[in-house]
C-alpha positions as CSV (number, residue, x, y, z in Angstrom):
1,M,-14.6,-115.2,-160.0
2,F,-10.8,-114.8,-160.5
3,I,-9.9,-118.0,-162.2
4,N,-10.2,-116.8,-165.8
5,L,-8.8,-113.3,-164.9
6,K,-5.7,-115.0,-163.4
7,S,-5.1,-117.5,-166.1
8,N,-5.3,-114.8,-168.8
9,F,-3.0,-112.5,-166.9
10,K,-0.5,-115.3,-166.4
11,R,-0.6,-116.4,-170.0
12,Y,-1.0,-113.2,-171.9
13,G,0.2,-110.5,-169.5
14,I,-3.2,-108.8,-169.7
15,T,-6.7,-109.6,-168.5
16,I,-9.9,-107.6,-169.0
17,Q,-12.7,-107.0,-166.5
18,K,-15.8,-105.8,-168.3
19,K,-18.2,-103.2,-166.7
20,S,-16.0,-102.9,-163.6
21,F,-17.0,-99.3,-162.8
22,P,-20.5,-97.9,-162.9
23,I,-21.5,-95.7,-165.9
24,E,-22.5,-92.9,-163.5
25,L,-19.0,-92.7,-162.0
26,I,-17.6,-92.6,-165.5
27,R,-19.9,-89.8,-166.6
28,K,-19.0,-87.7,-163.6
29,A,-15.3,-88.3,-164.2
30,N,-15.6,-87.0,-167.8
31,N,-17.4,-84.0,-166.5
32,E,-14.6,-83.3,-163.9
33,L,-12.0,-83.5,-166.7
34,K,-13.9,-80.8,-168.6
35,K,-13.5,-78.4,-165.6
36,I,-9.7,-78.5,-165.8
37,D,-8.3,-75.0,-166.7
38,L,-5.6,-75.4,-169.3
39,K,-4.8,-71.7,-169.2
40,K,-3.1,-72.1,-165.9
41,K,0.5,-73.4,-165.9
42,N,0.3,-77.0,-164.6
43,N,3.5,-79.0,-164.5
44,H,1.5,-82.2,-163.9
45,I,-0.3,-81.8,-167.3
46,V,1.3,-82.7,-170.6
47,L,-0.4,-81.3,-173.7
48,D,-0.4,-82.9,-177.1
49,K,0.6,-81.2,-180.3
50,N,-3.0,-80.0,-180.8
51,S,-2.9,-78.3,-177.4
52,R,-5.3,-80.9,-175.8
53,I,-4.5,-83.0,-172.8
54,K,-2.3,-86.0,-173.5
55,Y,-1.3,-87.0,-170.0
56,I,-2.0,-85.9,-166.4
57,K,0.4,-87.1,-163.7
58,D,-0.9,-87.8,-160.1
59,L,-4.5,-87.2,-161.2
60,D,-5.8,-88.3,-157.8
61,F,-3.5,-85.9,-156.0
62,H,-4.4,-82.8,-158.0
63,Y,-8.1,-83.6,-158.5
64,N,-9.6,-85.3,-155.4
65,F,-12.6,-86.7,-157.3
66,F,-10.5,-89.4,-158.9
67,K,-9.7,-91.1,-155.6
68,K,-13.1,-92.7,-156.1
69,F,-11.6,-95.1,-158.6
70,I,-9.4,-96.7,-155.9
71,N,-11.8,-99.2,-154.3
72,S,-11.7,-102.5,-152.6
73,R,-12.8,-104.5,-155.6
74,L,-9.9,-103.1,-157.7
75,L,-7.4,-103.8,-155.0
76,L,-8.7,-107.3,-154.4
77,T,-8.4,-108.1,-158.1
78,A,-4.9,-106.8,-158.2
79,K,-4.0,-108.8,-155.1
80,E,-5.3,-112.0,-156.8
81,L,-3.4,-111.3,-160.0
82,L,-0.1,-110.5,-158.3
83,N,-0.5,-113.2,-155.5
84,E,0.4,-110.8,-152.7
85,N,-0.7,-107.7,-150.9
86,V,-0.7,-104.6,-153.1
87,Y,-0.8,-100.8,-152.9
88,V,-1.6,-98.0,-155.2
89,V,1.3,-95.8,-156.3
90,N,-0.5,-93.2,-158.4
91,V,-3.3,-92.5,-160.8
92,G,-2.8,-90.9,-164.2
93,L,-4.9,-89.8,-167.2
94,H,-4.0,-90.9,-170.7
95,S,-5.9,-89.1,-173.5
96,K,-5.9,-88.8,-177.3
97,T,-8.3,-86.2,-178.7
98,G,-9.0,-85.4,-182.3
99,K,-6.6,-84.8,-185.1
100,N,-2.8,-84.3,-184.6
101,S,-2.8,-86.5,-181.4
102,T,0.6,-88.2,-181.1
103,P,1.1,-92.0,-180.8
104,T,2.2,-93.8,-177.7
105,P,5.5,-95.6,-178.5
106,A,6.0,-99.3,-177.7
107,H,7.3,-99.6,-174.2
108,Q,7.2,-101.6,-170.9
109,D,6.1,-99.8,-167.8
110,N,8.8,-101.5,-165.8
111,F,11.5,-99.8,-167.7
112,Y,10.1,-96.6,-166.1
113,W,9.3,-98.2,-162.7
114,S,12.5,-100.3,-162.2
115,R,10.9,-102.9,-160.0
116,K,12.5,-106.2,-159.1
117,P,10.8,-108.6,-158.8
118,A,8.6,-107.4,-161.6
119,N,5.4,-107.9,-159.6
120,A,3.4,-104.8,-160.5
121,L,0.6,-103.9,-162.9
122,T,-1.5,-101.1,-164.4
123,A,-5.3,-101.0,-164.1
124,Y,-6.3,-99.2,-167.3
125,V,-9.9,-97.9,-166.9
126,A,-11.7,-96.8,-170.1
127,L,-13.6,-93.5,-169.7
128,T,-14.8,-93.6,-173.4
129,K,-15.4,-96.1,-176.1
130,Q,-12.1,-97.3,-177.5
131,S,-11.0,-99.0,-180.7
132,K,-8.1,-98.9,-183.2
133,K,-9.7,-95.9,-184.8
134,N,-9.4,-93.6,-181.8
135,G,-6.1,-95.0,-180.5
136,V,-6.9,-97.8,-178.1
137,I,-3.9,-99.2,-176.2
138,S,-2.5,-102.4,-178.0
139,Y,-0.6,-105.2,-176.4
140,L,2.0,-107.8,-177.5
141,L,0.5,-110.8,-175.8
142,G,2.9,-112.9,-173.7
143,S,5.7,-110.4,-173.9
144,H,5.8,-110.1,-170.1
145,K,7.6,-113.4,-169.9
146,H,10.8,-112.1,-171.5
147,G,12.0,-109.5,-169.0
148,V,12.6,-105.8,-169.6
149,L,14.0,-105.0,-173.1
150,K,16.4,-102.2,-174.2
151,H,14.7,-98.8,-174.5
152,K,15.9,-95.8,-176.3
153,K,15.3,-92.1,-175.5
154,S,12.1,-90.8,-177.0
155,N,11.1,-87.3,-178.1
156,I,7.4,-88.0,-177.8
157,R,5.7,-85.9,-175.2
158,G,4.9,-87.8,-172.0
159,F,7.1,-90.8,-172.8
160,S,10.8,-90.6,-172.3
161,S,11.7,-94.1,-173.5
162,F,10.6,-96.6,-176.2
163,I,11.4,-99.9,-177.8
164,E,13.0,-99.6,-181.2
165,N,13.5,-103.3,-182.0
166,K,11.9,-103.8,-185.4
167,D,11.4,-107.6,-184.9
168,I,9.2,-106.7,-181.9
169,L,7.3,-103.8,-183.6
170,K,6.3,-105.9,-186.7
171,K,4.5,-108.5,-184.6
172,N,0.8,-108.5,-184.2
173,F,-0.4,-106.5,-181.3
174,F,-3.8,-107.2,-179.7
175,S,-6.2,-104.2,-179.7
176,P,-9.2,-104.7,-177.5
177,K,-12.5,-102.9,-178.0
178,L,-13.3,-101.2,-174.7
179,N,-16.5,-99.6,-173.4
180,P,-16.7,-97.0,-170.6
181,G,-16.1,-98.7,-167.3
182,D,-14.1,-101.6,-168.6
183,V,-10.7,-102.3,-167.1
184,V,-7.6,-103.8,-168.6
185,F,-5.0,-105.1,-166.1
186,H,-1.6,-105.4,-167.7
187,H,1.6,-106.7,-166.3
188,C,4.4,-104.2,-165.9
189,N,6.6,-106.1,-168.4
190,T,3.9,-106.4,-171.1
191,I,4.9,-104.4,-174.2
192,H,2.2,-102.0,-175.3
193,R,1.7,-99.0,-177.6
194,A,-1.1,-96.9,-179.1
195,N,-1.7,-95.3,-182.4
196,P,-2.8,-91.7,-182.8
197,N,-6.5,-90.9,-182.6
198,L,-7.6,-91.0,-186.3
199,S,-11.2,-89.9,-185.6
200,N,-12.4,-86.3,-185.6
201,G,-13.5,-84.1,-182.8
202,V,-13.8,-84.2,-179.0
203,K,-16.8,-86.6,-179.2
204,N,-14.5,-89.5,-180.3
205,S,-11.8,-88.8,-177.7
206,R,-9.9,-91.7,-176.2
207,K,-9.6,-91.2,-172.4
208,S,-8.4,-93.6,-169.8
209,I,-7.4,-93.6,-166.2
210,A,-4.2,-95.6,-165.5
211,I,-3.9,-96.8,-161.9
212,V,-0.4,-98.0,-161.0
213,I,-0.3,-100.8,-158.5
214,Y,2.7,-102.5,-156.9
215,G,2.9,-105.8,-155.1
216,E,4.6,-105.4,-151.7
217,S,7.7,-107.4,-152.9
218,A,8.4,-105.2,-155.9
219,L,11.3,-103.0,-154.8
220,E,13.2,-100.5,-156.8
221,N,16.3,-101.9,-158.5
222,K,19.2,-99.4,-158.7
223,K,20.8,-100.8,-161.9
224,M,17.4,-100.7,-163.7
225,K,16.9,-97.1,-162.4
226,I,20.2,-95.9,-163.8
227,L,19.2,-97.1,-167.3
228,Y,15.9,-95.3,-167.0
229,L,17.5,-92.1,-165.8
230,K,19.9,-92.0,-168.8
231,N,16.8,-91.5,-170.9
232,N,15.2,-89.0,-168.5
233,P,17.9,-87.0,-166.8
234,K,15.5,-84.3,-165.6
235,I,14.2,-86.5,-162.8
């Protein structure tokens, strides 16, 4: 079951598990998101330029329903990919809806997380159909093998830091086509980015749940944390 998943993860820094979550759970998740009252001041919600949700931090803490995405199958897969016991750190929502959605700059999760050894990953669960047109996440395959690169301070909402290296940015990024319920597991050092949603209307929204998972050996590194905090002094 795990052979191809592990070989792809080791080689490319990502691996895709199709139809990992049932469509009924995905449908209920989308309905739960519609209930969120944006008129209330919520510090855990970042709005995009078009006043629609861009990012929700600690989704599972603020909205109990989303704990249902943390299941034994997900954790077993993560354990196999990282070759050690694992635990969930948090669950977030990443969304791009309609015109004037902003891009996600190229970055590595581990610049934010500051983990050493870099034995951690994100399980990226698609809640909607996703492609280049509506801003699917895109990966630089194999980039997880080269450590954490220099990041600069970003002014894009929800992302404090980004990679500016032009030699990196001009390379071909892999953009998977995802259906609701598919999961992409990506290594914490894999460089990734996403274009704005170029489609129209709420119907073509790009919504995903990002589940952060650490291996038990991945401890916070103080030197790495200092570099991150320079770009995000509010923390």
